[in-house]
Structures are given as C-alpha cells and as structure tokens.
C-alpha positions, 0 to 999 in steps of 0.5 A: 530518538525518545519512544513515541509512549515516553513522550506521550507521557511527557505531555498532556495528551490532545487529539491529532488533527484530522479534518473530518473532527473539526468540520466536514469535508467537500465530498469523497475526495475531502476525506482522502487522508488524514488516517489513523496512525495506530500503535500495535500494542502487542509488537510495541510491547515485545520489541520494546520499540513503538511499532505504528502503522498508517490506517489507510484502510479508513480512507473512503475508498478502503485503501492506501491507493485513494491518495494516489488515485486522487493524486494522478487525477488532480495532476491531469486535470492541473495540466489540461490532460483531462476534462469534464467528461472524460475518460480514465483508464488504467491497468492495476491489480486492483485498489488503485482502479477502485481508488480511481472508480470512486474518484472518476464517479465523484469527478465525473469520469468514465473509468476503464480498467484492465487488471490480471485474471489472477485477482480476487473476485472481490475486487473484480466485482466491487470495480463493476458495482463502482460503474468501471468497466473491467477487462480482466486479462491474462497475467504475462510479464511486463516485457509482453505487449499484452501485458495489463499495463500496455492494454490500457495505455493503448486503449486510452491512445484510442479515445478523444479525452482521454488519459491512461494514469500510468500508475507505475511510472507516473510520479504524480502518485509518489508525489501524492505520498510525499504531499500527504502521508509523509508529513502526516507520519510526521506530525503524527509521532510528533517527528519521532520516528525512526524508521518507516518500512512497506512493501511497493508495487508502483513505488509510489507509497515508498518513494513519497513518503520515504522522501518526506520523512528524509526531508524533515528528519535531515536524513536521520529517519531510515528508509526500508523496503519489504519485499514478497516472494516473487519480487526482485527488489530485495536482491536489488537493494541489497546487491547495490543495484542488481537486477535479476529475473523475476521468478516465483509468486506468493500470495499478496496482490498489488506489491511486489515488482520486477522492475524499478518503476520511474515511481521507485526511481526517484528515491531508490538511491535513498532506501537504506535496506530491504527485507524479504518477507516469506509468505508463511510470516504474512498470513501467520501475522495477518491471523495474529493481528485479527486475535492480538489486535482486532485489525482485519488486514490484507496480506500486504498489510500484514507483510508490513507488519512483520517487516516493521517487527523484524526491522525494530529487532534490527534496530533495537528497543527504544525506536519508532518504526513506522508502516502502512496498513494497505487495506483490509481482509474485506477484498480477500476473505474468500481466499485467506480465510479458507481452509481448502484455500490455505491448504492448496497454497501450502500455508495452513501449517504456518498458521498457529493451532490457537488462530485456525479458528479464523479459518472459517470458510471452507 
C-alpha cells in the first residue's frame, strides 16, 4: 500500500470530516467519536512507516471507553432493558466507569461502580465527582466470587430497572467499535492501513476495530494484539490457542487479561499475531512521546505506540500502522511522574537521562 504521506502529497489536502467542525452535536453523547488520527512524526521517520494513532483521549470523557459506555447503554435502551430513571452498574478498572458516569449523567441514570482497590486515586475521585457511587473492593481473580465484576452483577440483580453492563462479555462493546472506530480509521487513512495493533482488556476495541478493518480491506489489513506483563493473551495467540496461568503484573491499568472474553472471542481467530511489551519499554516511550510529540499519555497508550513501532519494524518500510491512544496521563500523573513510585517499581533506570527531568513529583 502507498504510505499516507505519499498519498497526501499526491492530492490536495482537505480537512477530514469531523462532526463538530461542521455543525453542533447533541450533548455529551454527540461528542463521542470522530477523534483525530495523529501521525507520530519522529517514530514515522525512524521506521520509514506511517505510525498513526487514534487520539481517543479527545473524546469528551477523556478516553476510548466513552465509545463502549455509550454503546452498551444504547443497546440496553434499544432492547428495553433500561428505562428512564434506571440504574447502571459495572465492574471496571477505571475508564469504562468514567465513561458510564458521564453518559449516565447525560441520560438521567444512576451509576454504580465496583472497581479493584488497586486503581489510581485520580480515577476514584473523578468517578465520585461525576456522581457515581464507587465501591473499591479487593483485587482478586475473575474465578473468585468476590471479583469486582461478580459483585457488580449481583448488586444489579437486586435492583428494579437496573442493568449490569458487563463490559467484558457484552458484545455491544465490540459492536460500538465496529460501527465507529474501525470505519473512522479507514476513512482517515483513505483506505491505506496495513496493520492495526493495540492492547486489550475487554477486547472490544481490538475486536470491533479489527473486524471493521478486515472487512473493508478484504482481509489485507493485519490485526495484531499487544500485551503487557501479567497477561496470558500473548502466549495464547502465539501458541495457537493454549491458555496459561496468569502471573505477574504491569504498571498499565485496564489492559491485559487472564481469559478470552466474549468481546475478544468474536474476533480472536482472525488475529494475525501478538507482541509482548515490557513495562520498561512502555515507560520509556511515555516519556519520549511527551518530549518529542508533546503528547501527555497514560501507560497503556505508550504501550500501544511501542507495539506499533515494533510491528512497523517487522512489516518493513512504507507501511501504515494504526494504533490507539487510549487516554491521557492526567488520571495517573501521581504515579507515572513520581520519582519515588518509579524507583519502587524499578523503572527509573528505564527512562533515558535526558527525559528524567519530566519526573517532577517526589
């Protein structure tokens, strides 16, 4: 495929259609989606590829999870499961809960969130500021009845006019990305995307976006999974479908998985490959993107960019590799830019000396 840069030179530039540039949108939910696709200049030059990233932090709720939040609520409304004044309950590691809290405020629902007590305080505080009821609970394996997802499910069952949105296994999540994220990337690259790669937690972004891109390219677009430490998905894809016991952990939040969710299951057989990305590479990229691109990103976004660069090197020059910038660093800054936290995690040495100036918190 002809790289994006060459395509741009070959025809007059025109602004990509974005809803808010042409007309007003209806409220918070109308602002979700149609996010910019950013070409990462330095990394594109280094690899000889076009590394492009969907800037999902520019959704009105600040993350890619706005799309899933809206998708599952609209689906519940359409099926008659959620009526005016109802309650929306979810188990979430953070951003889905924030997206749900925003959408619930906009559509008049009560929002209740169960989450692992390992999540950043910024996320918990924001959820409560948005009016959600938040229940931090011990982080235990999915198989444990006390897992936050099961507690959310059981809580919803006790209430009238309430739904458990079930972000991991409710395929309305993946469907939202199939209808929006994938087609947007296809349009923004003018149909010139050789590969798409991102990490997965629920599996919705990868499965829905991947399916849309595969269909539009007649299977030519490769779709890869990026995986952090502590997740089993890299080994599952690489071994041809063997699940291993989950062990270890990562500084990233909301990505990595110990099982094949229903969302991921809709597409897992069509994934072309997987890459394992160590935390050391993610934290170094996070600081590099701030320094070279002015992008203030969370660790999962940085991991995705590392993966896009590694995939570009595998596929060779002239390719267009797309990924996702899931959210900004604002919800994690007390950790990611803290010298003490970086030292405690053994990650300070992973940051190049000239970039350590950005670790300004004690």
